[in-house]
DSSP file (Angstrom, degrees, kcal/mol; ACC not computed):
  #  RESIDUE AA STRUCTURE BP1 BP2  ACC     N-H-->O    O-->H-N    N-H-->O    O-->H-N    TCO  KAPPA ALPHA  PHI   PSI    X-CA   Y-CA   Z-CA
    1    1 A M              0   0    0      0, 0.0     2,-0.2     0, 0.0     3,-0.0   0.000 360.0 360.0 360.0 135.8 -165.6  -19.7  118.0
    2    2 A N     >  -     0   0    0      1,-0.1     4,-1.3     2,-0.0     5,-0.1  -0.607 360.0-134.4 -79.3 141.5 -164.0  -16.2  117.8
    3    3 A E  H  > S+     0   0    0     -2,-0.2     4,-1.6     1,-0.2    -1,-0.1   0.830 102.9  55.4 -65.0 -35.4 -160.3  -16.3  117.5
    4    4 A N  H  > S+     0   0    0      1,-0.2     4,-1.7     2,-0.2    -1,-0.2   0.857 105.2  51.6 -68.1 -36.3 -159.7  -13.7  120.1
    5    5 A S  H  > S+     0   0    0      2,-0.2     4,-1.0     1,-0.2    -1,-0.2   0.790 107.7  52.7 -71.1 -25.4 -161.7  -15.5  122.7
    6    6 A A  H  < S+     0   0    0     -4,-1.3     4,-0.5     2,-0.2    12,-0.2   0.862 109.7  49.0 -71.3 -35.4 -159.6  -18.7  122.1
    7    7 A I  H >< S+     0   0    0     -4,-1.6     3,-0.7     1,-0.2    -2,-0.2   0.870 108.1  54.0 -69.6 -35.4 -156.5  -16.8  122.6
    8    8 A E  H 3< S+     0   0    0     -4,-1.7    -1,-0.2     1,-0.2    -2,-0.2   0.757 107.9  50.7 -70.2 -26.2 -157.8  -15.2  125.8
    9    9 A R  T 3< S+     0   0    0     -4,-1.0     9,-0.7    -5,-0.1    10,-0.7   0.521  93.4  92.3 -86.0 -10.1 -158.6  -18.7  127.2
   10   10 A M  B <  S-A   17   0A   0     -3,-0.7     7,-0.2    -4,-0.5     6,-0.1  -0.711  83.0-117.4 -92.3 137.9 -155.1  -20.0  126.4
   11   11 A C     >  -     0   0    0      5,-2.7     4,-1.6    -2,-0.4    -2,-0.1  -0.541  15.6-149.5 -75.6 129.8 -152.4  -19.8  129.1
   12   12 A P  T  4 S+     0   0    0      0, 0.0    -1,-0.2     0, 0.0    20,-0.1   0.710  92.7  49.4 -66.4 -20.9 -149.5  -17.6  127.8
   13   13 A Y  T  4 S+     0   0    0     18,-0.2    19,-0.1     3,-0.1    -2,-0.0   0.932 130.5   8.4 -87.4 -55.4 -147.0  -19.5  129.8
   14   14 A C  T  4 S-     0   0    0      2,-0.1    -1,-0.0     0, 0.0    18,-0.0   0.591  91.3-122.4-105.3 -11.4 -147.7  -23.2  128.9
   15   15 A G     <  +     0   0    0     -4,-1.6     2,-0.0     1,-0.2    -5,-0.0   0.531  53.3 156.4  83.7   5.8 -150.2  -22.9  126.1
   16   16 A A        -     0   0    0     -6,-0.1    -5,-2.7     1,-0.1     2,-0.4  -0.361  35.5-131.8 -66.7 144.3 -153.0  -25.0  127.9
   17   17 A N  B    S+A   10   0A   0     -7,-0.2    -7,-0.2     1,-0.2     3,-0.1  -0.786  75.4   0.7-102.6 143.3 -156.5  -24.3  126.7
   18   18 A N  S    S+     0   0    0     -9,-0.7     2,-0.4    -2,-0.4    -1,-0.2   0.825  87.6 144.4  51.8  39.1 -159.5  -23.7  128.9
   19   19 A S        -     0   0    0    -10,-0.7     2,-0.3    -3,-0.4    -1,-0.2  -0.845  56.6-105.0-103.8 146.1 -157.5  -24.0  132.2
   20   20 A R        -     0   0    0     -2,-0.4    14,-1.6    -3,-0.1     2,-0.4  -0.520  31.3-126.7 -74.1 134.2 -158.4  -21.8  135.1
   21   21 A R  E     -B   33   0B   0     -2,-0.3    12,-0.3    12,-0.2     3,-0.1  -0.668  19.4-169.3 -82.2 128.5 -156.0  -18.9  135.7
   22   22 A L  E     -     0   0B   0     10,-2.8     2,-0.3    -2,-0.4    11,-0.2   0.716  46.6 -96.5 -93.3 -26.8 -154.7  -18.7  139.3
   23   23 A G  E     -B   32   0B   0      9,-1.2     9,-2.6    24,-0.0     2,-0.4  -0.986  59.9 -25.1 145.0-158.2 -153.1  -15.4  139.2
   24   24 A E  E     -B   31   0B   0     -2,-0.3    24,-0.5     7,-0.2     7,-0.2  -0.820  61.7-111.8 -99.6 133.0 -149.7  -13.8  138.7
   25   25 A C  B  >  -c   48   0C   0      5,-2.9     4,-0.9    -2,-0.4    24,-0.2  -0.365  16.4-144.4 -61.5 132.8 -146.4  -15.6  139.4
   26   26 A S  T  4 S+     0   0    0     22,-2.4    -1,-0.1     2,-0.1    23,-0.1   0.610  96.7  40.4 -72.2 -14.2 -144.6  -14.2  142.3
   27   27 A V  T  4 S+     0   0    0     21,-0.2    -1,-0.1     3,-0.1    22,-0.1   0.880 132.2  15.0 -99.9 -61.0 -141.3  -14.9  140.7
   28   28 A C  T  4 S-     0   0    0      2,-0.1    -2,-0.1     3,-0.0     3,-0.1   0.555  89.7-132.1 -98.7 -10.5 -141.6  -14.0  136.9
   29   29 A H     <  +     0   0    0     -4,-0.9     2,-0.3     1,-0.2    -3,-0.1   0.775  62.3 127.6  63.4  26.4 -144.8  -12.0  137.1
   30   30 A R  S    S-     0   0    0      1,-0.1    -5,-2.9    -6,-0.0    -1,-0.2  -0.746  70.3 -78.2-105.3 160.3 -146.5  -13.9  134.2
   31   31 A F  E     -B   24   0B   0     -2,-0.3     2,-0.4    -7,-0.2    -7,-0.2  -0.234  42.9-150.4 -57.2 141.2 -149.9  -15.5  134.3
   32   32 A V  E     -B   23   0B   0     -9,-2.6   -10,-2.8   -19,-0.1    -9,-1.2  -0.962   9.2-167.0-115.4 130.2 -150.3  -18.9  136.0
   33   33 A C  E  >  -B   21   0B   0     -2,-0.4     4,-1.3   -12,-0.3     3,-0.3  -0.639  39.6-102.2-108.5 174.1 -152.9  -21.5  135.1
   34   34 A E  T  4 S+     0   0    0    -14,-1.6   -13,-0.1     1,-0.2     5,-0.1   0.662 119.8  55.4 -70.7 -16.8 -153.8  -24.7  137.1
   35   35 A K  T  4 S+     0   0    0    -15,-0.2    -1,-0.2     1,-0.1    -3,-0.0   0.846 116.1  30.5 -87.6 -33.9 -151.7  -26.8  134.7
   36   36 A C  T  4 S+     0   0    0     -3,-0.3    15,-2.8    15,-0.0    16,-0.4   0.470 123.9  16.4-105.7  -4.9 -148.4  -25.0  135.0
   37   37 A G  E  <  -D   50   0C   0     -4,-1.3     2,-0.3    13,-0.3    13,-0.2  -0.830  57.3-145.0-150.7-171.5 -148.5  -23.7  138.6
   38   38 A N  E     -D   49   0C   0     11,-2.2    11,-2.4    -2,-0.3     2,-0.4  -0.938  22.7-104.7-153.7 177.5 -150.0  -23.8  142.0
   39   39 A V  E     -D   48   0C   0     -2,-0.3     2,-0.4     9,-0.2     9,-0.2  -0.915  24.6-171.4-112.3 136.5 -150.9  -21.8  145.0
   40   40 A Q  E     -D   47   0C   0      7,-3.0     7,-3.2    -2,-0.4     2,-0.5  -0.964  10.5-152.6-123.0 142.9 -149.0  -21.7  148.3
   41   41 A I  E     +D   46   0C   0     -2,-0.4     2,-0.4     5,-0.2     5,-0.2  -0.977  20.4 173.8-116.0 118.2 -150.3  -20.0  151.5
   42   42 A S  E >   -D   45   0C   0      3,-2.1     3,-1.8    -2,-0.5    -2,-0.1  -0.993  67.8 -12.6-129.4 126.4 -147.6  -18.8  153.8
   43   43 A H  T 3  S-     0   0    0     -2,-0.4    -1,-0.1     1,-0.3     3,-0.1   0.813 129.3 -53.3  54.0  36.7 -148.2  -16.8  156.8
   44   44 A G  T 3  S+     0   0    0      1,-0.3     2,-0.4     0, 0.0    -1,-0.3   0.394 113.9 117.4  83.0  -2.2 -151.7  -16.1  155.7
   45   45 A E  E <   - D   0  42C   0     -3,-1.8    -3,-2.1     2,-0.0     2,-0.5  -0.815  60.8-133.9-101.2 136.9 -150.6  -14.8  152.3
   46   46 A R  E     - D   0  41C   0     -2,-0.4     2,-0.4    -5,-0.2    -5,-0.2  -0.768  25.7-177.9 -88.4 126.5 -151.6  -16.4  149.0
   47   47 A H  E     - D   0  40C   0     -7,-3.2    -7,-3.0    -2,-0.5     2,-0.5  -0.995  11.7-156.6-125.5 129.1 -148.6  -16.8  146.6
   48   48 A V  E     +cD  25  39C   0    -24,-0.5   -22,-2.4    -2,-0.4     2,-0.3  -0.918  18.9 174.2-107.8 133.9 -149.0  -18.2  143.1
   49   49 A T  E     - D   0  38C   0    -11,-2.4   -11,-2.2    -2,-0.5     2,-0.1  -0.996  32.5-118.7-141.6 139.8 -145.9  -19.7  141.5
   50   50 A H  E  >  - D   0  37C   0     -2,-0.3     4,-1.9   -13,-0.2   -13,-0.3  -0.494  29.4-124.7 -67.6 147.9 -145.1  -21.6  138.2
   51   51 A Q  H  > S+     0   0    0    -15,-2.8     4,-1.3     1,-0.2    -1,-0.1   0.913 113.1  50.2 -57.4 -43.4 -143.7  -25.1  138.9
   52   52 A A  H  > S+     0   0    0    -16,-0.4     4,-1.4     1,-0.2     3,-0.2   0.896 111.3  47.3 -63.2 -40.0 -140.6  -24.1  136.8
   53   53 A C  H  > S+     0   0    0      1,-0.2     4,-2.3     2,-0.2    -1,-0.2   0.811 104.7  60.4 -74.2 -29.1 -140.1  -20.9  138.7
   54   54 A L  H  < S+     0   0    0     -4,-1.9    -1,-0.2     1,-0.2    -2,-0.2   0.884 107.6  46.3 -65.6 -38.4 -140.5  -22.7  142.0
   55   55 A H  H  < S+     0   0    0     -4,-1.3    -1,-0.2    -3,-0.2    -2,-0.2   0.847 116.7  43.3 -69.7 -38.0 -137.5  -24.9  141.1
   56   56 A K  H  < S+     0   0    0     -4,-1.4     2,-0.2    -5,-0.1    -2,-0.2   0.819  94.3  88.0 -80.3 -33.2 -135.3  -22.0  139.9
   57   57 A H    ><  -     0   0    0     -4,-2.3     3,-1.1     1,-0.1   -30,-0.0  -0.497  67.4-148.2 -78.2 131.0 -136.1  -19.4  142.8
   58   58 A E  T 3  S+     0   0    0      1,-0.2    -1,-0.1    -2,-0.2    -4,-0.0   0.810  96.2  51.5 -68.8 -32.5 -133.8  -19.8  145.7
   59   59 A G  T 3  S+     0   0    0      2,-0.0    -1,-0.2     3,-0.0     3,-0.1   0.300  88.2 126.4 -84.3   8.1 -136.4  -18.7  148.3
   60   60 A G  S <  S-     0   0    0     -3,-1.1     2,-0.1    -6,-0.2    -6,-0.1  -0.020  72.1 -71.8 -70.3 172.1 -138.9  -21.2  147.0
   61   61 A F        -     0   0    0      1,-0.0     2,-0.4     0, 0.0    -1,-0.2  -0.384  48.6-164.0 -66.9 135.9 -140.8  -23.9  148.9
   62   62 A K        -     0   0    0     -3,-0.1     2,-0.1    -2,-0.1    -1,-0.0  -0.966  19.4-120.3-121.7 141.2 -138.6  -26.9  150.1
   63   63 A M        -     0   0    0     -2,-0.4     2,-0.5     1,-0.1     0, 0.0  -0.450  27.5-121.2 -74.3 149.9 -140.0  -30.2  151.3
   64   64 A I        -     0   0    0     -2,-0.1     2,-0.5     2,-0.0    -1,-0.1  -0.844  20.9-149.1 -97.6 131.3 -139.1  -31.2  154.8
   65   65 A K        -     0   0    0     -2,-0.5     2,-0.5     2,-0.0     0, 0.0  -0.911   6.7-151.1-102.9 121.7 -137.2  -34.5  155.1
   66   66 A F        -     0   0    0     -2,-0.5     2,-0.4     2,-0.0    -2,-0.0  -0.833  11.2-166.6 -95.4 127.6 -137.8  -36.5  158.2
   67   67 A V              0   0    0     -2,-0.5    -2,-0.0     1,-0.1     0, 0.0  -0.941 360.0 360.0-115.5 135.4 -135.0  -38.7  159.4
   68   68 A K              0   0    0     -2,-0.4    -1,-0.1     0, 0.0    -2,-0.0   0.451 360.0 360.0 -85.7 360.0 -135.3  -41.5  162.0
């Protein structure tokens, strides 16, 4: 295995190997892989965000709590 190809397959954010890259984080603008982030679709637009950035970002996704 070539050392450069191994580095290219590693996520620069979380260090996971052989994980699929989802895109660029909408908050910190670093690469996001399937291990450290997820995709949200809002108003027809696709946004990729790290799970850690989602918690830090004020405008991030909030769960809805239903009260009886």
